[in-house]
PDBQT receptor file of N, H, CA, C and O in Angstrom, charges set to zero:
ATOM      1  N   MET A   1      -9.832  -1.252  13.876  1.00  0.00    +0.000 N 
ATOM      2  CA  MET A   1      -9.874  -0.961  12.708  1.00  0.00    +0.000 C 
ATOM      3  C   MET A   1      -8.888  -1.377  11.961  1.00  0.00    +0.000 C 
ATOM      4  O   MET A   1      -8.664  -0.306  11.397  1.00  0.00    +0.000 OA
ATOM      5  N   ALA A   2      -8.142  -2.084  11.528  1.00  0.00    +0.000 N 
ATOM      6  H   ALA A   2      -8.324  -2.954  11.986  1.00  0.00    +0.000 HD
ATOM      7  CA  ALA A   2      -7.022  -2.350  11.069  1.00  0.00    +0.000 C 
ATOM      8  C   ALA A   2      -6.851  -2.126   9.152  1.00  0.00    +0.000 C 
ATOM      9  O   ALA A   2      -7.704  -2.478   8.337  1.00  0.00    +0.000 OA
ATOM     10  N   TYR A   3      -5.538  -1.468   8.832  1.00  0.00    +0.000 N 
ATOM     11  H   TYR A   3      -4.845  -1.182   9.494  1.00  0.00    +0.000 HD
ATOM     12  CA  TYR A   3      -5.091  -1.197   7.677  1.00  0.00    +0.000 C 
ATOM     13  C   TYR A   3      -4.076  -2.144   6.791  1.00  0.00    +0.000 C 
ATOM     14  O   TYR A   3      -3.710  -3.160   7.381  1.00  0.00    +0.000 OA
ATOM     15  N   LYS A   4      -3.709  -2.006   5.822  1.00  0.00    +0.000 N 
ATOM     16  H   LYS A   4      -4.006  -1.180   5.342  1.00  0.00    +0.000 HD
ATOM     17  CA  LYS A   4      -3.026  -2.680   5.049  1.00  0.00    +0.000 C 
ATOM     18  C   LYS A   4      -2.148  -1.384   4.470  1.00  0.00    +0.000 C 
ATOM     19  O   LYS A   4      -2.467  -0.268   4.060  1.00  0.00    +0.000 OA
ATOM     20  N   ILE A   5      -0.675  -2.205   4.669  1.00  0.00    +0.000 N 
ATOM     21  H   ILE A   5      -0.416  -3.112   5.002  1.00  0.00    +0.000 HD
ATOM     22  CA  ILE A   5       0.224  -0.697   3.605  1.00  0.00    +0.000 C 
ATOM     23  C   ILE A   5       0.396  -2.067   2.884  1.00  0.00    +0.000 C 
ATOM     24  O   ILE A   5       0.477  -3.196   3.369  1.00  0.00    +0.000 OA
ATOM     25  N   THR A   6       0.439  -1.542   1.251  1.00  0.00    +0.000 N 
ATOM     26  H   THR A   6       0.374  -0.625   0.857  1.00  0.00    +0.000 HD
ATOM     27  CA  THR A   6       1.849  -2.180   0.341  1.00  0.00    +0.000 C 
ATOM     28  C   THR A   6       2.437  -1.013  -0.497  1.00  0.00    +0.000 C 
ATOM     29  O   THR A   6       1.892   0.080  -0.345  1.00  0.00    +0.000 OA
ATOM     30  N   ALA A   7       3.639  -1.114  -1.496  1.00  0.00    +0.000 N 
ATOM     31  H   ALA A   7       4.082  -2.001  -1.620  1.00  0.00    +0.000 HD
ATOM     32  CA  ALA A   7       4.295  -0.482  -1.779  1.00  0.00    +0.000 C 
ATOM     33  C   ALA A   7       5.656  -1.429  -1.700  1.00  0.00    +0.000 C 
ATOM     34  O   ALA A   7       6.166  -2.484  -1.323  1.00  0.00    +0.000 OA
ATOM     35  N   GLU A   8       5.877   0.402  -2.673  1.00  0.00    +0.000 N 
ATOM     36  H   GLU A   8       5.462   1.259  -2.980  1.00  0.00    +0.000 HD
ATOM     37  CA  GLU A   8       7.767  -1.037  -3.321  1.00  0.00    +0.000 C 
ATOM     38  C   GLU A   8       8.402   0.195  -2.184  1.00  0.00    +0.000 C 
ATOM     39  O   GLU A   8       7.924   1.267  -1.811  1.00  0.00    +0.000 OA
ATOM     40  N   ILE A   9       9.431  -0.374  -1.916  1.00  0.00    +0.000 N 
ATOM     41  H   ILE A   9       9.819  -1.244  -2.219  1.00  0.00    +0.000 HD
ATOM     42  CA  ILE A   9      10.192   0.445  -0.833  1.00  0.00    +0.000 C 
ATOM     43  C   ILE A   9      12.169   0.479  -2.208  1.00  0.00    +0.000 C 
ATOM     44  O   ILE A   9      12.328  -0.117  -3.273  1.00  0.00    +0.000 OA
ATOM     45  N   LYS A  10      12.707   0.975  -1.807  1.00  0.00    +0.000 N 
ATOM     46  H   LYS A  10      12.578   1.459  -0.942  1.00  0.00    +0.000 HD
ATOM     47  CA  LYS A  10      14.018   1.429  -2.443  1.00  0.00    +0.000 C 
ATOM     48  C   LYS A  10      15.306   1.322  -0.921  1.00  0.00    +0.000 C 
ATOM     49  O   LYS A  10      15.161   2.134  -0.006  1.00  0.00    +0.000 OA
ATOM     50  N   LYS A  11      15.786   0.887  -0.892  1.00  0.00    +0.000 N 
ATOM     51  H   LYS A  11      15.904   0.228  -1.634  1.00  0.00    +0.000 HD
ATOM     52  CA  LYS A  11      16.138   1.891   0.754  1.00  0.00    +0.000 C 
ATOM     53  C   LYS A  11      17.598   2.221   0.435  1.00  0.00    +0.000 C 
ATOM     54  O   LYS A  11      18.440   1.329   0.334  1.00  0.00    +0.000 OA
ATOM     55  N   GLY A  12      17.908   3.623   0.264  1.00  0.00    +0.000 N 
ATOM     56  H   GLY A  12      17.224   4.348   0.346  1.00  0.00    +0.000 HD
ATOM     57  CA  GLY A  12      19.607   3.590  -0.336  1.00  0.00    +0.000 C 
ATOM     58  C   GLY A  12      20.533   2.890  -1.566  1.00  0.00    +0.000 C 
ATOM     59  O   GLY A  12      20.793   3.838  -2.307  1.00  0.00    +0.000 OA
ATOM     60  N   TRP A  13      21.056   1.859  -2.039  1.00  0.00    +0.000 N 
ATOM     61  H   TRP A  13      20.845   1.089  -1.437  1.00  0.00    +0.000 HD
ATOM     62  CA  TRP A  13      21.481   1.666  -2.672  1.00  0.00    +0.000 C 
ATOM     63  C   TRP A  13      21.390   0.338  -3.080  1.00  0.00    +0.000 C 
ATOM     64  O   TRP A  13      22.207  -0.195  -3.830  1.00  0.00    +0.000 OA
ATOM     65  N   GLN A  14      19.591  -0.665  -2.200  1.00  0.00    +0.000 N 
ATOM     66  H   GLN A  14      18.927  -0.232  -1.591  1.00  0.00    +0.000 HD
ATOM     67  CA  GLN A  14      19.780  -2.032  -2.633  1.00  0.00    +0.000 C 
ATOM     68  C   GLN A  14      18.488  -1.588  -4.596  1.00  0.00    +0.000 C 
ATOM     69  O   GLN A  14      18.454  -0.769  -5.514  1.00  0.00    +0.000 OA
ATOM     70  N   SER A  15      17.972  -2.453  -4.259  1.00  0.00    +0.000 N 
ATOM     71  H   SER A  15      17.999  -3.118  -3.513  1.00  0.00    +0.000 HD
ATOM     72  CA  SER A  15      16.690  -2.806  -5.457  1.00  0.00    +0.000 C 
ATOM     73  C   SER A  15      15.302  -2.858  -4.739  1.00  0.00    +0.000 C 
ATOM     74  O   SER A  15      14.839  -3.175  -3.644  1.00  0.00    +0.000 OA
ATOM     75  N   TRP A  16      14.973  -2.475  -5.700  1.00  0.00    +0.000 N 
ATOM     76  H   TRP A  16      15.349  -2.218  -6.590  1.00  0.00    +0.000 HD
ATOM     77  CA  TRP A  16      12.966  -2.011  -5.018  1.00  0.00    +0.000 C 
ATOM     78  C   TRP A  16      12.858  -3.267  -4.959  1.00  0.00    +0.000 C 
ATOM     79  O   TRP A  16      13.275  -4.103  -5.760  1.00  0.00    +0.000 OA
ATOM     80  N   GLY A  17      12.128  -3.449  -3.723  1.00  0.00    +0.000 N 
ATOM     81  H   GLY A  17      11.789  -2.770  -3.072  1.00  0.00    +0.000 HD
ATOM     82  CA  GLY A  17      11.376  -4.316  -3.036  1.00  0.00    +0.000 C 
ATOM     83  C   GLY A  17      10.006  -4.311  -2.527  1.00  0.00    +0.000 C 
ATOM     84  O   GLY A  17       9.855  -3.347  -1.777  1.00  0.00    +0.000 OA
ATOM     85  N   SER A  18       8.790  -5.128  -2.666  1.00  0.00    +0.000 N 
ATOM     86  H   SER A  18       8.913  -5.911  -3.276  1.00  0.00    +0.000 HD
ATOM     87  CA  SER A  18       8.020  -5.136  -2.349  1.00  0.00    +0.000 C 
ATOM     88  C   SER A  18       7.912  -5.370  -0.778  1.00  0.00    +0.000 C 
ATOM     89  O   SER A  18       8.509  -6.359  -0.354  1.00  0.00    +0.000 OA
ATOM     90  N   ILE A  19       6.823  -4.122   0.665  1.00  0.00    +0.000 N 
ATOM     91  H   ILE A  19       6.338  -3.319   0.321  1.00  0.00    +0.000 HD
ATOM     92  CA  ILE A  19       6.676  -4.360   1.135  1.00  0.00    +0.000 C 
ATOM     93  C   ILE A  19       4.746  -5.224   1.682  1.00  0.00    +0.000 C 
ATOM     94  O   ILE A  19       3.773  -5.313   0.934  1.00  0.00    +0.000 OA
ATOM     95  N   VAL A  20       4.793  -5.470   2.461  1.00  0.00    +0.000 N 
ATOM     96  H   VAL A  20       5.584  -5.397   3.069  1.00  0.00    +0.000 HD
ATOM     97  CA  VAL A  20       3.166  -5.029   2.776  1.00  0.00    +0.000 C 
ATOM     98  C   VAL A  20       3.432  -5.561   4.919  1.00  0.00    +0.000 C 
ATOM     99  O   VAL A  20       4.045  -6.425   5.546  1.00  0.00    +0.000 OA
ATOM    100  N   LEU A  21       2.617  -4.504   5.206  1.00  0.00    +0.000 N 
ATOM    101  H   LEU A  21       2.119  -3.802   4.697  1.00  0.00    +0.000 HD
ATOM    102  CA  LEU A  21       2.351  -4.447   6.578  1.00  0.00    +0.000 C 
ATOM    103  C   LEU A  21       1.146  -3.687   7.036  1.00  0.00    +0.000 C 
ATOM    104  O   LEU A  21       0.622  -2.641   6.653  1.00  0.00    +0.000 OA
ATOM    105  N   GLN A  22       0.773  -4.887   8.346  1.00  0.00    +0.000 N 
ATOM    106  H   GLN A  22       1.199  -5.737   8.657  1.00  0.00    +0.000 HD
ATOM    107  CA  GLN A  22      -1.123  -4.366   8.307  1.00  0.00    +0.000 C 
ATOM    108  C   GLN A  22      -0.755  -3.843  10.125  1.00  0.00    +0.000 C 
ATOM    109  O   GLN A  22       0.031  -4.354  10.924  1.00  0.00    +0.000 OA
ATOM    110  N   ARG A  23      -1.635  -2.720  10.281  1.00  0.00    +0.000 N 
ATOM    111  H   ARG A  23      -2.273  -2.305   9.633  1.00  0.00    +0.000 HD
ATOM    112  CA  ARG A  23      -1.309  -1.306  11.487  1.00  0.00    +0.000 C 
ATOM    113  C   ARG A  23      -2.406  -1.217  11.601  1.00  0.00    +0.000 C 
ATOM    114  O   ARG A  23      -3.260  -1.472  10.752  1.00  0.00    +0.000 OA
ATOM    115  N   ASP A  24      -2.621  -0.658  13.185  1.00  0.00    +0.000 N 
ATOM    116  H   ASP A  24      -1.927  -0.451  13.875  1.00  0.00    +0.000 HD
ATOM    117  CA  ASP A  24      -4.740  -0.233  13.718  1.00  0.00    +0.000 C 
ATOM    118  C   ASP A  24      -4.789   1.064  13.176  1.00  0.00    +0.000 C 
ATOM    119  O   ASP A  24      -5.878   1.633  13.258  1.00  0.00    +0.000 OA
ATOM    120  N   SER A  25      -3.523   1.875  12.451  1.00  0.00    +0.000 N 
ATOM    121  H   SER A  25      -2.639   1.413  12.384  1.00  0.00    +0.000 HD
ATOM    122  CA  SER A  25      -4.601   3.220  12.495  1.00  0.00    +0.000 C 
ATOM    123  C   SER A  25      -3.216   3.783  10.647  1.00  0.00    +0.000 C 
ATOM    124  O   SER A  25      -2.101   3.437  10.256  1.00  0.00    +0.000 OA
ATOM    125  N   LYS A  26      -4.110   4.571  10.262  1.00  0.00    +0.000 N 
ATOM    126  H   LYS A  26      -5.015   4.852  10.580  1.00  0.00    +0.000 HD
ATOM    127  CA  LYS A  26      -3.720   5.042   9.357  1.00  0.00    +0.000 C 
ATOM    128  C   LYS A  26      -2.244   5.253   8.937  1.00  0.00    +0.000 C 
ATOM    129  O   LYS A  26      -1.396   5.198   9.827  1.00  0.00    +0.000 OA
ATOM    130  N   ILE A  27      -1.903   5.465   7.796  1.00  0.00    +0.000 N 
ATOM    131  H   ILE A  27      -2.592   5.510   7.072  1.00  0.00    +0.000 HD
ATOM    132  CA  ILE A  27      -0.503   5.827   7.717  1.00  0.00    +0.000 C 
ATOM    133  C   ILE A  27      -0.296   6.519   5.910  1.00  0.00    +0.000 C 
ATOM    134  O   ILE A  27      -0.959   6.185   4.928  1.00  0.00    +0.000 OA
ATOM    135  N   THR A  28       0.683   7.401   5.963  1.00  0.00    +0.000 N 
ATOM    136  H   THR A  28       1.222   7.673   6.761  1.00  0.00    +0.000 HD
ATOM    137  CA  THR A  28       1.173   8.300   5.006  1.00  0.00    +0.000 C 
ATOM    138  C   THR A  28       2.480   7.398   4.147  1.00  0.00    +0.000 C 
ATOM    139  O   THR A  28       3.334   6.574   4.475  1.00  0.00    +0.000 OA
ATOM    140  N   GLU A  29       2.061   8.097   2.877  1.00  0.00    +0.000 N 
ATOM    141  H   GLU A  29       1.368   8.767   2.611  1.00  0.00    +0.000 HD
ATOM    142  CA  GLU A  29       3.871   7.433   1.925  1.00  0.00    +0.000 C 
ATOM    143  C   GLU A  29       4.790   8.684   2.783  1.00  0.00    +0.000 C 
ATOM    144  O   GLU A  29       5.989   8.717   2.508  1.00  0.00    +0.000 OA
ATOM    145  N   LYS A  30       4.319   9.603   3.705  1.00  0.00    +0.000 N 
ATOM    146  H   LYS A  30       3.345   9.577   3.929  1.00  0.00    +0.000 HD
ATOM    147  CA  LYS A  30       5.408  10.190   3.661  1.00  0.00    +0.000 C 
ATOM    148  C   LYS A  30       6.311  10.426   5.677  1.00  0.00    +0.000 C 
ATOM    149  O   LYS A  30       7.282  10.969   6.203  1.00  0.00    +0.000 OA
ATOM    150  N   THR A  31       4.984   9.486   6.081  1.00  0.00    +0.000 N 
ATOM    151  H   THR A  31       4.195   9.045   5.654  1.00  0.00    +0.000 HD
ATOM    152  CA  THR A  31       5.148   9.077   7.437  1.00  0.00    +0.000 C 
ATOM    153  C   THR A  31       6.011   7.859   7.290  1.00  0.00    +0.000 C 
ATOM    154  O   THR A  31       7.126   7.986   7.795  1.00  0.00    +0.000 OA
ATOM    155  N   LEU A  32       5.687   6.400   6.562  1.00  0.00    +0.000 N 
ATOM    156  H   LEU A  32       4.781   6.297   6.151  1.00  0.00    +0.000 HD
ATOM    157  CA  LEU A  32       6.915   5.671   5.722  1.00  0.00    +0.000 C 
ATOM    158  C   LEU A  32       7.981   5.641   5.234  1.00  0.00    +0.000 C 
ATOM    159  O   LEU A  32       8.869   4.790   5.183  1.00  0.00    +0.000 OA
ATOM    160  N   ILE A  33       7.779   7.351   4.593  1.00  0.00    +0.000 N 
ATOM    161  H   ILE A  33       7.058   8.043   4.634  1.00  0.00    +0.000 HD
ATOM    162  CA  ILE A  33       9.237   6.409   4.868  1.00  0.00    +0.000 C 
ATOM    163  C   ILE A  33      10.110   7.360   5.540  1.00  0.00    +0.000 C 
ATOM    164  O   ILE A  33      11.329   7.364   5.371  1.00  0.00    +0.000 OA
ATOM    165  N   LYS A  34       9.342   8.356   6.480  1.00  0.00    +0.000 N 
ATOM    166  H   LYS A  34       8.351   8.353   6.618  1.00  0.00    +0.000 HD
ATOM    167  CA  LYS A  34      10.386   8.767   7.629  1.00  0.00    +0.000 C 
ATOM    168  C   LYS A  34      10.779   7.770   8.298  1.00  0.00    +0.000 C 
ATOM    169  O   LYS A  34      11.979   7.679   8.554  1.00  0.00    +0.000 OA
ATOM    170  N   THR A  35      10.115   7.052   8.621  1.00  0.00    +0.000 N 
ATOM    171  H   THR A  35       9.140   7.126   8.413  1.00  0.00    +0.000 HD
ATOM    172  CA  THR A  35       9.508   5.432   9.794  1.00  0.00    +0.000 C 
ATOM    173  C   THR A  35      11.275   4.129   9.072  1.00  0.00    +0.000 C 
ATOM    174  O   THR A  35      11.866   3.442   9.904  1.00  0.00    +0.000 OA
ATOM    175  N   LEU A  36      11.638   4.118   7.827  1.00  0.00    +0.000 N 
ATOM    176  H   LEU A  36      11.158   4.676   7.151  1.00  0.00    +0.000 HD
ATOM    177  CA  LEU A  36      12.067   3.355   6.685  1.00  0.00    +0.000 C 
ATOM    178  C   LEU A  36      13.089   4.289   7.091  1.00  0.00    +0.000 C 
ATOM    179  O   LEU A  36      13.689   4.125   8.153  1.00  0.00    +0.000 OA
ATOM    180  N   SER A  37      13.242   4.904   6.601  1.00  0.00    +0.000 N 
ATOM    181  H   SER A  37      12.755   5.037   5.738  1.00  0.00    +0.000 HD
ATOM    182  CA  SER A  37      14.758   6.166   7.087  1.00  0.00    +0.000 C 
ATOM    183  C   SER A  37      15.723   5.872   8.456  1.00  0.00    +0.000 C 
ATOM    184  O   SER A  37      16.726   5.198   8.220  1.00  0.00    +0.000 OA
ATOM    185  N   THR A  38      15.635   6.066   9.081  1.00  0.00    +0.000 N 
ATOM    186  H   THR A  38      14.820   6.613   9.273  1.00  0.00    +0.000 HD
ATOM    187  CA  THR A  38      16.028   5.900  10.129  1.00  0.00    +0.000 C 
ATOM    188  C   THR A  38      16.426   3.924  10.538  1.00  0.00    +0.000 C 
ATOM    189  O   THR A  38      15.510   3.103  10.573  1.00  0.00    +0.000 OA
ATOM    190  N   VAL A  39      18.009   3.509  10.813  1.00  0.00    +0.000 N 
ATOM    191  H   VAL A  39      18.753   4.176  10.784  1.00  0.00    +0.000 HD
ATOM    192  CA  VAL A  39      18.374   2.683  10.770  1.00  0.00    +0.000 C 
ATOM    193  C   VAL A  39      19.112   2.568  12.443  1.00  0.00    +0.000 C 
ATOM    194  O   VAL A  39      18.993   3.494  13.245  1.00  0.00    +0.000 OA
ATOM    195  N   LYS A  40      19.687   1.583  12.690  1.00  0.00    +0.000 N 
ATOM    196  H   LYS A  40      19.783   0.831  12.038  1.00  0.00    +0.000 HD
ATOM    197  CA  LYS A  40      20.460   1.410  14.392  1.00  0.00    +0.000 C 
ATOM    198  C   LYS A  40      21.608   1.178  14.063  1.00  0.00    +0.000 C 
ATOM    199  O   LYS A  40      21.654   0.004  13.697  1.00  0.00    +0.000 OA
ATOM    200  N   THR A  41      22.897   1.810  13.965  1.00  0.00    +0.000 N 
ATOM    201  H   THR A  41      22.860   2.764  14.262  1.00  0.00    +0.000 HD
ATOM    202  CA  THR A  41      24.349   0.865  13.599  1.00  0.00    +0.000 C 
ATOM    203  C   THR A  41      25.884   1.030  14.599  1.00  0.00    +0.000 C 
ATOM    204  O   THR A  41      26.889   1.645  14.242  1.00  0.00    +0.000 OA
ATOM    205  N   PRO A  42      25.712   0.371  15.765  1.00  0.00    +0.000 N 
ATOM    206  CA  PRO A  42      26.919   0.405  15.936  1.00  0.00    +0.000 C 
ATOM    207  C   PRO A  42      27.051   1.597  16.577  1.00  0.00    +0.000 C 
ATOM    208  O   PRO A  42      27.343   1.361  17.750  1.00  0.00    +0.000 OA
ATOM    209  N   LEU A  43      26.947   3.192  16.293  1.00  0.00    +0.000 N 
ATOM    210  H   LEU A  43      26.710   3.384  15.341  1.00  0.00    +0.000 HD
ATOM    211  CA  LEU A  43      27.820   4.012  16.581  1.00  0.00    +0.000 C 
ATOM    212  C   LEU A  43      26.517   4.804  16.263  1.00  0.00    +0.000 C 
ATOM    213  O   LEU A  43      26.597   5.704  15.427  1.00  0.00    +0.000 OA
ATOM    214  N   GLY A  44      25.382   4.553  16.832  1.00  0.00    +0.000 N 
ATOM    215  H   GLY A  44      25.317   3.822  17.511  1.00  0.00    +0.000 HD
ATOM    216  CA  GLY A  44      23.731   5.102  16.822  1.00  0.00    +0.000 C 
ATOM    217  C   GLY A  44      23.055   4.426  15.664  1.00  0.00    +0.000 C 
ATOM    218  O   GLY A  44      23.180   3.415  14.973  1.00  0.00    +0.000 OA
ATOM    219  N   LYS A  45      21.831   6.082  15.861  1.00  0.00    +0.000 N 
ATOM    220  H   LYS A  45      21.729   6.903  16.422  1.00  0.00    +0.000 HD
ATOM    221  CA  LYS A  45      20.789   5.990  14.348  1.00  0.00    +0.000 C 
ATOM    222  C   LYS A  45      21.302   7.351  13.605  1.00  0.00    +0.000 C 
ATOM    223  O   LYS A  45      21.795   8.466  13.774  1.00  0.00    +0.000 OA
ATOM    224  N   SER A  46      20.849   6.479  12.725  1.00  0.00    +0.000 N 
ATOM    225  H   SER A  46      20.449   5.573  12.587  1.00  0.00    +0.000 HD
ATOM    226  CA  SER A  46      21.530   7.259  10.993  1.00  0.00    +0.000 C 
ATOM    227  C   SER A  46      20.438   7.010   9.594  1.00  0.00    +0.000 C 
ATOM    228  O   SER A  46      19.667   6.050   9.574  1.00  0.00    +0.000 OA
ATOM    229  N   LYS A  47      20.482   7.595   8.939  1.00  0.00    +0.000 N 
ATOM    230  H   LYS A  47      21.108   8.374   8.955  1.00  0.00    +0.000 HD
ATOM    231  CA  LYS A  47      19.095   8.276   8.039  1.00  0.00    +0.000 C 
ATOM    232  C   LYS A  47      20.252   7.720   6.655  1.00  0.00    +0.000 C 
ATOM    233  O   LYS A  47      21.373   7.912   6.183  1.00  0.00    +0.000 OA
ATOM    234  N   VAL A  48      19.029   6.944   6.497  1.00  0.00    +0.000 N 
ATOM    235  H   VAL A  48      18.118   6.789   6.881  1.00  0.00    +0.000 HD
ATOM    236  CA  VAL A  48      19.255   6.972   5.167  1.00  0.00    +0.000 C 
ATOM    237  C   VAL A  48      18.661   6.927   3.827  1.00  0.00    +0.000 C 
ATOM    238  O   VAL A  48      17.440   6.992   3.972  1.00  0.00    +0.000 OA
ATOM    239  N   ASP A  49      19.065   6.822   2.243  1.00  0.00    +0.000 N 
ATOM    240  H   ASP A  49      20.057   6.769   2.126  1.00  0.00    +0.000 HD
ATOM    241  CA  ASP A  49      17.675   7.112   1.393  1.00  0.00    +0.000 C 
ATOM    242  C   ASP A  49      16.679   6.699   1.008  1.00  0.00    +0.000 C 
ATOM    243  O   ASP A  49      17.116   5.721   0.401  1.00  0.00    +0.000 OA
ATOM    244  N   VAL A  50      15.170   6.649   0.812  1.00  0.00    +0.000 N 
ATOM    245  H   VAL A  50      14.814   7.443   1.305  1.00  0.00    +0.000 HD
ATOM    246  CA  VAL A  50      14.498   5.688   0.942  1.00  0.00    +0.000 C 
ATOM    247  C   VAL A  50      13.164   6.433  -0.065  1.00  0.00    +0.000 C 
ATOM    248  O   VAL A  50      12.480   7.387   0.308  1.00  0.00    +0.000 OA
ATOM    249  N   GLN A  51      13.046   5.798  -1.242  1.00  0.00    +0.000 N 
ATOM    250  H   GLN A  51      13.601   5.023  -1.545  1.00  0.00    +0.000 HD
ATOM    251  CA  GLN A  51      12.260   5.965  -2.399  1.00  0.00    +0.000 C 
ATOM    252  C   GLN A  51      10.739   5.192  -2.120  1.00  0.00    +0.000 C 
ATOM    253  O   GLN A  51      11.268   4.287  -1.475  1.00  0.00    +0.000 OA
ATOM    254  N   VAL A  52       9.664   4.921  -2.096  1.00  0.00    +0.000 N 
ATOM    255  H   VAL A  52       9.235   5.656  -2.619  1.00  0.00    +0.000 HD
ATOM    256  CA  VAL A  52       8.887   4.304  -2.370  1.00  0.00    +0.000 C 
ATOM    257  C   VAL A  52       7.573   5.037  -3.986  1.00  0.00    +0.000 C 
ATOM    258  O   VAL A  52       7.392   6.109  -4.563  1.00  0.00    +0.000 OA
ATOM    259  N   ARG A  53       7.062   3.745  -4.040  1.00  0.00    +0.000 N 
ATOM    260  H   ARG A  53       7.209   2.874  -3.571  1.00  0.00    +0.000 HD
ATOM    261  CA  ARG A  53       6.428   3.435  -5.345  1.00  0.00    +0.000 C 
ATOM    262  C   ARG A  53       5.510   2.960  -4.695  1.00  0.00    +0.000 C 
ATOM    263  O   ARG A  53       5.499   2.372  -3.613  1.00  0.00    +0.000 OA
ATOM    264  N   ASN A  54       4.196   3.421  -5.867  1.00  0.00    +0.000 N 
ATOM    265  H   ASN A  54       4.205   3.899  -6.745  1.00  0.00    +0.000 HD
ATOM    266  CA  ASN A  54       2.541   2.577  -5.616  1.00  0.00    +0.000 C 
ATOM    267  C   ASN A  54       3.115   2.711  -3.291  1.00  0.00    +0.000 C 
ATOM    268  O   ASN A  54       3.871   2.221  -2.451  1.00  0.00    +0.000 OA
ATOM    269  N   PHE A  55       2.495   3.288  -3.394  1.00  0.00    +0.000 N 
ATOM    270  H   PHE A  55       1.881   3.686  -4.076  1.00  0.00    +0.000 HD
ATOM    271  CA  PHE A  55       2.250   3.720  -2.056  1.00  0.00    +0.000 C 
ATOM    272  C   PHE A  55       0.419   3.037  -1.917  1.00  0.00    +0.000 C 
ATOM    273  O   PHE A  55      -0.532   3.743  -2.252  1.00  0.00    +0.000 OA
ATOM    274  N   GLU A  56       0.218   1.422  -1.312  1.00  0.00    +0.000 N 
ATOM    275  H   GLU A  56       0.990   0.849  -1.041  1.00  0.00    +0.000 HD
ATOM    276  CA  GLU A  56      -1.556   2.267  -0.415  1.00  0.00    +0.000 C 
ATOM    277  C   GLU A  56      -2.058   1.608   0.508  1.00  0.00    +0.000 C 
ATOM    278  O   GLU A  56      -1.845   0.412   0.712  1.00  0.00    +0.000 OA
ATOM    279  N   CYS A  57      -2.602   2.159   0.998  1.00  0.00    +0.000 N 
ATOM    280  H   CYS A  57      -2.774   3.130   0.833  1.00  0.00    +0.000 HD
ATOM    281  CA  CYS A  57      -3.094   2.576   2.342  1.00  0.00    +0.000 C 
ATOM    282  C   CYS A  57      -4.924   2.197   2.621  1.00  0.00    +0.000 C 
ATOM    283  O   CYS A  57      -5.817   3.042   2.680  1.00  0.00    +0.000 OA
ATOM    284  N   GLU A  58      -5.090   0.599   2.762  1.00  0.00    +0.000 N 
ATOM    285  H   GLU A  58      -4.364  -0.087   2.714  1.00  0.00    +0.000 HD
ATOM    286  CA  GLU A  58      -5.804   0.294   2.333  1.00  0.00    +0.000 C 
ATOM    287  C   GLU A  58      -7.092   0.324   4.225  1.00  0.00    +0.000 C 
ATOM    288  O   GLU A  58      -6.538   0.426   5.320  1.00  0.00    +0.000 OA
ATOM    289  N   ARG A  59      -8.640   0.216   4.108  1.00  0.00    +0.000 N 
ATOM    290  H   ARG A  59      -9.090   0.133   3.219  1.00  0.00    +0.000 HD
ATOM    291  CA  ARG A  59      -9.355  -0.372   5.146  1.00  0.00    +0.000 C 
ATOM    292  C   ARG A  59      -9.166  -1.678   5.075  1.00  0.00    +0.000 C 
ATOM    293  O   ARG A  59      -9.241  -1.996   3.888  1.00  0.00    +0.000 OA
ATOM    294  N   VAL A  60      -8.897  -2.869   5.946  1.00  0.00    +0.000 N 
ATOM    295  H   VAL A  60      -8.837  -2.611   6.910  1.00  0.00    +0.000 HD
ATOM    296  CA  VAL A  60      -9.455  -4.378   5.526  1.00  0.00    +0.000 C 
ATOM    297  C   VAL A  60     -10.266  -4.768   6.976  1.00  0.00    +0.000 C 
ATOM    298  O   VAL A  60     -10.843  -5.849   7.089  1.00  0.00    +0.000 OA
TER     299      VAL A  60
């Protein structure tokens, strides 16, 4: 079973943008925020503030 995830995302200082993901498993808004907030940098991993609106996870 596949799932289509659509949402509007704002990471840190960036403006709002839309994403469309396809996954084999269901995902929650909280899990999406956790996944997108971790960023690799030359000094290792760091966290950025992520905001999500209009989150939808539907079976395809």
